[in-house]
C-alpha positions as CSV (number, residue, x, y, z in Angstrom):
1,M,-18.5,-5.4,9.1
2,R,-19.9,-2.4,7.5
3,E,-19.5,-0.5,10.8
4,W,-15.7,-1.1,10.8
5,L,-15.4,-0.3,7.2
6,Q,-17.2,3.0,7.7
7,D,-15.0,3.7,10.5
8,A,-11.9,2.9,8.3
9,E,-13.1,5.2,5.7
10,T,-13.5,8.1,8.2
11,R,-10.0,7.5,9.9
12,I,-8.2,7.3,6.4
13,A,-10.2,10.5,5.2
14,V,-9.2,12.4,8.2
15,R,-5.6,11.3,8.4
16,V,-5.1,12.6,4.7
17,G,-7.1,15.6,5.1
18,D,-10.3,14.6,3.0
19,E,-13.9,14.6,3.6
20,P,-15.1,11.2,4.7
21,G,-17.7,11.0,2.2
22,Q,-15.2,10.8,-0.5
23,Y,-14.1,7.3,0.7
24,A,-17.6,5.8,1.2
25,L,-18.1,2.6,-0.7
26,G,-21.5,1.7,-2.2
27,E,-22.9,-1.9,-2.1
28,E,-22.0,-2.4,-5.7
29,E,-18.5,-1.1,-5.2
30,I,-18.1,-3.5,-2.3
31,E,-19.5,-6.4,-4.1
32,L,-17.1,-5.8,-7.1
33,L,-14.1,-5.6,-4.8
34,L,-15.1,-8.6,-2.8
35,A,-15.6,-10.7,-6.1
36,L,-12.1,-9.4,-7.3
37,A,-10.4,-10.4,-4.1
38,G,-12.2,-13.8,-4.3
39,T,-11.0,-14.4,-7.9
40,A,-7.5,-13.2,-6.9
41,A,-7.2,-15.6,-4.1
42,H,-8.8,-18.5,-5.9
43,A,-7.2,-18.2,-9.3
44,S,-3.7,-17.6,-8.0
45,G,-3.9,-20.1,-5.1
46,D,-2.5,-17.5,-2.8
47,R,-5.0,-15.7,-0.8
48,T,-2.6,-12.7,-0.1
49,N,-3.0,-11.8,-3.7
50,A,-6.7,-10.6,-2.8
51,P,-6.0,-7.5,-0.9
52,L,-3.1,-6.8,-3.3
53,A,-5.3,-7.0,-6.3
54,T,-7.9,-4.8,-4.7
55,F,-5.3,-2.2,-4.0
56,L,-4.1,-2.3,-7.5
57,A,-7.6,-1.7,-8.8
58,G,-8.2,1.3,-6.5
59,L,-4.7,2.6,-7.5
60,A,-5.8,2.3,-11.2
61,L,-9.2,4.0,-10.4
62,G,-7.5,6.8,-8.7
63,R,-5.2,7.4,-11.5
64,H,-7.7,6.9,-14.2
65,G,-11.0,8.5,-12.9
66,D,-12.7,8.2,-16.4
67,R,-12.7,4.4,-16.1
68,S,-15.2,2.4,-14.0
69,L,-14.5,0.1,-11.1
70,E,-16.3,-2.6,-13.0
71,E,-13.9,-2.1,-16.0
72,I,-10.8,-2.1,-13.8
73,A,-12.0,-5.2,-11.8
74,A,-12.7,-7.2,-14.9
75,A,-9.3,-6.4,-16.3
76,A,-7.6,-7.6,-13.0
77,S,-9.8,-10.7,-13.1
78,D,-9.2,-11.3,-16.9
79,T,-13.0,-11.4,-17.5
80,P,-14.9,-9.3,-20.2
81,V,-16.9,-6.5,-19.0
């Protein structure tokens, strides 16, 4: 799984003209995003909400770099930080 993810990070970075390292996800970020995806799928009863919720979290993080992924994921999950 990690090899495919690393390849995707590189493909995206190259396509948009960025350095691949800017898209590298750490283990903590991966765990937060997977937890958010799981919560979105189970709480809503619709697993298609999982990728959409993680996209929204990434969008918020990109627009508000002063916030942490943990804070944004907690907001999306409606859980305290």
